[in-house]
N, C-alpha and C positions, 0 to 999 in steps of 0.2 A: 635947561631942564632935560633935554634929551639925553646928554651924557649921564646925568645922575640916574636916569631911568635904566639906562643900559647897565650901569654898575650894579644897581640893585638886583636886576635880573641875574647877573653873573654871580653875585654872592649867593643868591638862592640856589643857583645851579651847583655851585661848589659845595654848598652845605649838603645837598642831596647826594652828591657823589661821595662825600665823606661817609655818609650813612651806609652806602652800598659797600664801600671798602671795609667798613668795620663790621659788616653783617656776617653771622655764622652760616656758612654755606650749608652745613649739615642740617641746620634747622629748617632749611627751605626745601629739603628733599621731599619728593612725592611719597605718599604712604606706601606705595608699592615699589619703592626704590631703596637703595642702600648707599650710605656715604662711604667713599673709599679715598685713600691717599695715593695719588699718582703724580710723579714728577714734582713732588713738593707741594702739590696743590690738592685741595679737597674737592672732589667732584661727586655728583649724584648719578648713580647707575641703576637703571631699572632691574628689578629682580628677574631671576630665570623664568622664562616663559612670557615676559612682557617686553615691549619695545617702546621707546619714547626718549625725551630729553632728560628724564630723571627728576625734573623739578615740577614742571607744570603738567606733564603728560606721561603716563605709563599705561599702555593699553595691552590687552591680551594678544599674544602672537598666535595666529592660527597655524599650528603645525600640520593640520590636515589639508591645507590648501593645495599641496602638491599631489594629492591622491593617496588612497589607502595602500595601493600596491607599492608606491615609492616609500611611504613612511612605515607601514606595518608589515609589508610583504604580501605574498600571494594569498588569495582566498580570505581576505580580511575586510573589515570596515573600520574606518578611523573616526574617533569621536573627540572633538576638541572640548577642553575644560578650561576655566580661568587659570592661567599659569601652567597649563600642561595639556595632556591628551592621554587617551588609552585606546587600545585596539581590541577588537572582538572578531573571532573566527566566524565565517559564513556558515550557513546550514550545511551539514554533511562533513564538517571539519571541526577539529578541536585543537586547543592550544597545547603545546608540548609540556607546559608547566602545570597542566591539569586545572588551571583556573579559567574562569569565564572571561576575565579581562587580563591584558598583559601590556608591557612596554617592551618593544623589540630589542632594546639595547642590552638585555640580559641573555640574548641568544634564543629567546622563545620564538617559535613560528607555528603556523597552522598546518596540521597534517590531516589527511583524510581519515575519518572515523572507521575503524575496523575492529569489530568485536571478537574476531576469531571464531573458534568453534563454539557452537551452542553448548550450554551446560547439560549434563546428563540428568535424566529424570528416572528415578528408580522404577523398575518394572514397566518402562516405556521405551519406544524407539522413535526416531525421527521418521516421518512418513512422507515428506516432500523435499524437493530441492530448495535450497535457501542460499542467500548471500550473507556476508558479514558486514554490510554497510549499514549506515544509519537508517532506522525504521524497518529493517528486515525482520520478518517474523518466522520463527521456527515452530513448526507444528509437530506435536507428539501424538502417538497412538499407543494405548496401553497394550501390553503383551496379552497373549491368550490366558484367560483365567483372571484377568484384572480389568477394572473399569474405573472411569473418573466420574463419580456421581455429580460433581459440580459443573460439568461441561467440558469443552475442549481445553486441552493444555497447550499453551503457547508461551514462547519466550521472545522478547523484543529487544533489538539492538538499540541502546540508548545513546544520548549525546556524550556520555562519559566514556564511551568505548567499551562498555560492559553490557552483558545480557541481563535484562530484568526478568528474574525467574517468576514463574507462575506459582501462586499459592496452592494450586490444585495438585493432587497426587493421584497415583493409581493404587486403588485398594483391591484386595483380593475378593473375588466373587465367590460367595458361598451358595451353592446350588441346593435349594430346599426341596426335598422329595417327601410327598405326603399322600394320604388317601389311597394306599395301594389296595387293589381288589382283584378278584379272580372272576373270569367269565369264560363260558364255553369249555369249562373243565380244565383246560391247559393254557389259557391266555391270561395275561396280567396287564392291568392298566394302572396308571398313577398320575398324580399331578406334580408339576414342578414349577419352581420360581427361579429362573436362571439369572435374573437381574436385568437382562436386556432382551428386547423382543427379537424374534427371528434369529436366534443364535443356535447353531447346530451343536449339539452336545453328544458326546460319546458316553454311553452308560455301560457299566460292567455289571452283568447279571450272573450271580453265583448261585448255582443250583445244587442242592443236596437232597437225594431221595433215599428212603429206606422202606423195605417191605419184608413180609415174613417169608416169601418164596425164596428158597435157598439159591435159585438160579437168578443171577443178576439182581441180588438183593440190595446192592448199593449202587446208586446212580449219582455221579458227581460230574459237573460240567460248568464251564464258564463261557458266557456268550457276551460279545460286544454288540451294542445296538446304537445306531446313530440316527438322530432325528432332531428337527427344530420345533416339534410340536410341544405345546405346554401340557397336553394330556396324552402322553405316549401310550401306545399299545403294542404288545408283542406276544405272539403265540409260540410257546416253547414245545420242544420235542420231548415229551415226558412219557414215562412208563404208566401203564394202567395199574390201578389198585395200589398206588404207592403214596406214602406220606412224604410230602416235600416241604423243605424250608428254602425260601428264595430271598436272596439279599440283592438290593439294587443300590448302586452308588455311581457317582460321576467319576469318569476316568481322568487322570492327571492331564493337563496341569490344573484342572478344576478340582475343587474340594467340595465334599458334601458329607452329611451324616448319613450312613447307610440306613435304608429302610428295609424292614423284614416283614415277611408274610409266610404263614404256614397253611397248608391245605392238603387234601387227599384227592387223588384222581380216581375216577370210577373204574369198575371192572369191565372187561370186554363183553361179558355175557349179558350185561344189561343194556348194551347198545344195539340198536337196530341197524340194519344195512340200508340206511336212508341216504347215503351219498353225501352227507354233510362233511365239509373239510375246511381247514384253515390255511392261511398263507402267511409266511413271514419272509422278509427280504434279507438276503445275504449279499454283502459286497456290492450293493447298488443294482447290479444287473442280474443277480441270481435269485431265484425264488425257491422256497422250500414249501412243498405241499404236504399237508397232513390230513389223511382221510380217516374218518371215524367209521370203521366197519368191523364186524365180528368175523367176517370171512377172510381170514388171513391167507395171503397168497393169491387171492383172486385177481384176475387181470382186468385193468380198467383203462379207458381211453379218456384223455384230456384234450380239449380244444382250446388253443390260445389265439386270441385276437388282440393285436397290439396297434395302438395309434399314438404316434409321437408328434408333438408340435412345439415350435418355439413361438411363444406368444408375441415376441417382438418382431417376428417375420410373418407377414400376412400370407405368403404363399408357400410356406414350408410345412410339409407333412411327411411323416415316415409311417407307412402302414404295411403290416404284414400279418399273416396267420399261418398256423400249422397245428398238427395233432401229434400227440405222443401216446404210446401205449406202454404200461408198466405194471408189474406186480408189487412194486414197493409200496409200503404204507406211507412213507415220507420221502417221495422222490424230490431231488433237487434239479431244477431246470435253469440253465444259464442262457440269457437272451443276448442277441447281438444288437445292442442299442447304440445310438449315436450320442456323442457327448453333448452336454449343455442343452438337454432337451427334456421337456415335460411329457411323461408317458402315462397312458391309461391302458392297463392290461386287464382284459376280461378272460377269465378261465372258466370253462364249462366242463363238468364231469358228465360224459356221455354214458350214463348208466340208466337203461330203461327200467321201469316204464317212465320214470320222471328224471328230468335233467336239472342239475343244480349248478348255479353260476356264482362266482365270486369276482368282484372287481377290486383292483388295487391301483393306486397312483404312486408314481415315483419320479424323481428328477435326477438325471445323471449329471455328474460333475464335469467341469471343463476338461478337455483332453490334454492340454499342455499348460504350462505356467505362462508362456508368452507366445503370441502369434504375430506381434508387431516388431518389425526390425527396420533399421535404416531410416529413422524418422529425421526429418530436416525441415528447415524454415525457408520459405521463399516469399518474395514480395512483402516482406516484413510481417504480415498478419496471416499468412497461409502456411499450412502444414502438408507435408507429403511423406508417405511411408510405404513400406512393403508389407504385404500380408502373407503368412505361411499357409493360409487356408487354400483348399482345393479350388481351382478355377470354377467360376459360375456358381459357387455356393455363397449365398447371401450371408453377410455378417453384420451384426449391429455393433456400433462403436458408441461408447458413452463418454461424453466430454464434461469435464468439471474445470472451471476456469476461475482463478483468483487474480485480481488486479489491485495494485497499490501504488501510491505516489509519495515519495519521501518529502516533497515540498508542499504537499497538501494533505495534512494528517487526517482530515475528516473524509477524504476520498477512499472509497472501497467499492470494488465491483466483484460480484460473484454471480456466475450463471452456470447452468447445467442443461444439457440437451443431448439427444442421440441422433445418430444417422445410420442408415442401412445401405449397404452397397455390396455388390458381388465382385468388384474390381480387386485385383491383386496389387494394384498400386494406387490406393485412394488418395485423394486430395481434398482438403477442406480449408476454406477461407473464413476467418473468424471476424466478427463485428467487434473490434476493439477500439478503445479510446486512445487518442494520441498522447505521447509523453507519459507512458505508464509502464511499470514493470509487471509482467504477468508470469504466472505459473499455471501450466496447462497439464491436466491429468487426462490421459487417453486410455480407455480400457476396452478391449475387445471382449464381448460377452462370452466367447468360448475360451478365454484365458483366465488365469487366476490372478495375475498381477497387472496393475496399470503401468503405463509409461509416463513419466513426468518430464516435461521440458520447460525451460524458462526462455522468455523472449521479452524484448523491450521495444516498444513502438516509439518512433521519432516524433518530435513535436511538429505541429503544423502552425499556420499563421494564427496569431492571437486574434481574439474578437476585435472588430473595428472599434476605434475609440468613440466614446460617447461625447459628442461636442454639440454646442449650440452655435450654429453657423452665423457669422456676422458679415455684412457688407458695409464698408465705411467709405463715404464719398467726401473727402476734404474735411472731415471732422475728426475729433479725438477718438482714439481706439479704446473701447471699453475693456475692463479687466476680464480676462479669459478664465473660465472655471474649468479646472482639471479634475476629472472623476476617475477613481481607481476602477479597473475592470477585473472581472473574475478570471482566475487561471483555469480556463476550460481545456485549452489545447497544449498547455505547457507552462512552466514557470515564467512569470513576467520579470524581466531584469531591469528595464529602464523606460522612461518616457522622455522623448526629445521634442523640442519646439524648433522648427526650421523656418527661417525667413528666406523666401525666394522671390525673385522678380516675378511679377504676375505673368509675364510671357512664358515662363518656364513651367507653369502649372500643368500644361497639357503634355509635356515631355518628361516630367519628373518620374523617376522610378523609385518606388517605396523601398526596395531592397538594395538601393545603391549604397556602397560602402564608402568610407573615407570622407565624410562630410567635413567642410572647413569650419573653423571658428571665425569669429568676426575679424580678428587681427591677422589671420592667415588668408583671408579672402582677398585675392589680388584684384578681382574685377567685380563690378556690381552685378554682372550677368551670372555669377556662380551661385550666389546665395550663401547662407551660413547657418550654423546651429546657434540659436540664441540661448538655449537652456537645456540641461540634461538633469533629470531627477531619477535617482534610484527608486525602484518600486517600494522598498522598505521605508523610504522617506515620504511617500505620498500617503496622507491620511485616508482612512476608510470612507469618510463621507465625501469631502471635496476640498480643494484649495484653489485660491485665485492667484493669477500671475498677470502682471502688467508688462506688455511689450515695451522694451526700451527703458527699464527702470535702473539701468546702469549697475546692476548687481551681477555677481558670479553665481551661476547654478552649475555645480560640478566644476568642470574646467572651462566652461564656456561663459563668455561675457555677453550680457543682454544689452546690446547697444541700442540707442535711439534710432528710429527710422529716419532716413533722409527726407526732408520736407519736399513735397511735390512729386514724389516717386510713387509707382504702383507696386504693391507687394501682395504676396500670397503667404499666409501663415498656415503651416501644416503641423499637426500633432502626429508623431510617429511612436509606436509602441514596439519594443524589442523583447522577444522571448528567446532565451538561450538555455540549452541543455545538451549534454553529451557532445559538446563542440559543434553544435548546430544552431544557427541563428535563423529566426523567422521574424518578419515585420508585418505590421498593418498600419495604414495611414488614413487620415481624414483631413480634409481642408477645414481649417478652423475659422479663417476669416480672409476676406479679400479687401485690401486697402487701396483705394484709388485717390491720387493727389493727396498723399499723406500729410498730416499736420502733427502738431504736438499732442501727446497723450494728455489725459486729464491730470495726471500727476505732474507732467511737465508744465502744463498751463498754470496749475496752482503755484508751482515753483517760480515761473516767470512773473506771475502776478505779485507774489510776495517779494520778489527781487525788485520789482518796480516801486513798490511801496517803500522798501528800504532806501532806494536811491533818492526818492522824493524827501524822505525824512533827513537823510544825510545832507542834501543840498540846502534844505531849510535851516538845519543846524549851522552849517558853514556860513550862510548869509547872516544869521543872527549873530554869530561870533564876530564876523567882520564889522558889523554895525556897532557892536559893543566896544570893540577895540578902537574904532575911530572916535567914538564918543569919549572914551576914557582918555585918549591922547589929547583931545581938545581941552578937557578940563584940567589936565596936568600942566599944559602949557599956560 
């Protein structure tokens, strides 16, 4: 009976072999494979981007496993897809093919974004220093006679390497002059709407007078008058008993519709010698006095008392007084005034029996366009410069600071303050944030123009990692929760999980470079990097990681801990910017007498169950075989 049984089995085996030989190989190819003819035989080969035996298995090939720099080039991130991959440029860079994604085999690479020169805005000029890198902002100021009603005009360097133009424009300012009236016989006042508050406007006053007296019967004159008042007043040097037509308009580059007024001045013989006089300002420091008196040629004495003060300097005063005597009806007196100072001038006509006084206020312009030279940066956040001012004379400096970060779009810092000093080599240290590009405008109040300087602060250590500390004694290691931190002191580039022998915890330096991977770790005393995650791959809420899950994180293998050893698990955060790296670390867990993790214990348990099932099946098969053989015999 036994030989017959053997022959029967052999025939069955031969029949099965015949079926295989007659089988169409191409029909057995995997859905992600292609049947090809090679060496006279048909074989199944996995499609491009997949690896396997072509028949039962074709899995995706991870082209990104060698790192973005190797696969895609510098300044890139690599993204794997089923059967392929694509590359994306990092922030601050763009692909040379001008697309968001690319495959490097066509010669495309990532180049730093440079927008070049900002676009021109009609009737506007660039008012601050700027760069052409991603996120840079160009600020514009409208030219004299123009304004931007919608607000500040800016242009931003975009990811496409072009400037995003502002929809705002500079429109011409029309100065409206209205309600012109006459007072004190020869003085004119009016109302104006210049479009912006506290704007100094130059007015052109055209005077034309006509009277019947053949001597000096015609009076023509043009006067320029500068003021920032919205209700200007000016007293004119006019003839008595004359019909006048006065035209008032804004001088170029401003435009206005001229306003006209006609009036007649009174005759001399109806005025009393009461000492009343008017004052008008010429060229900021010169005064023109006009006395109303019927006694032509009479000698009069004027007393001048002058007080000058700079409101931003507590101890600065310029005080002087003097008298002048003149027979002129409209004398002009030029005063020796200091620049950038507010003055009050009190003038008294010393004419007995009654004295008459008039008070006038004026502000002198800065003496020079610039008093700041040789400005420089030291200690990263401090400025030093030289002043052209006279020694021991106090000067106020106005600071206006703007700060931006390309890696943190929502970040913006702006501050303004002033400082007063009499030093000719002032220094100022600024309270600036780390990892930030700054533009600093410095203006001496005695100057007309500010000095603008750009500086960049280096990054500092990132904030300490937020971890829940664990101590494990001989039990399984819980899953560790990784939380993303805010980029306060610079851009976060990566998160690393380090596994060190517990004895090394006290001597470990957070900023140590060249950490080993598990496979390059030659001794247990060195420790290794178990995982590295790029900041962009960490979700905003949190993610969990199991120590020893046998997965690759970046280029590092997360190996299981050796049983019975003592370990220290450290989370290290790396911040990198402008070729500078900074680190911060936190101890995540201490493991003493390590054992399997929860995941590993579950795996071992499932493996044990499988072994028991297999043994039971083999035992049952053996019993069935013996029983069958017995009955056949």
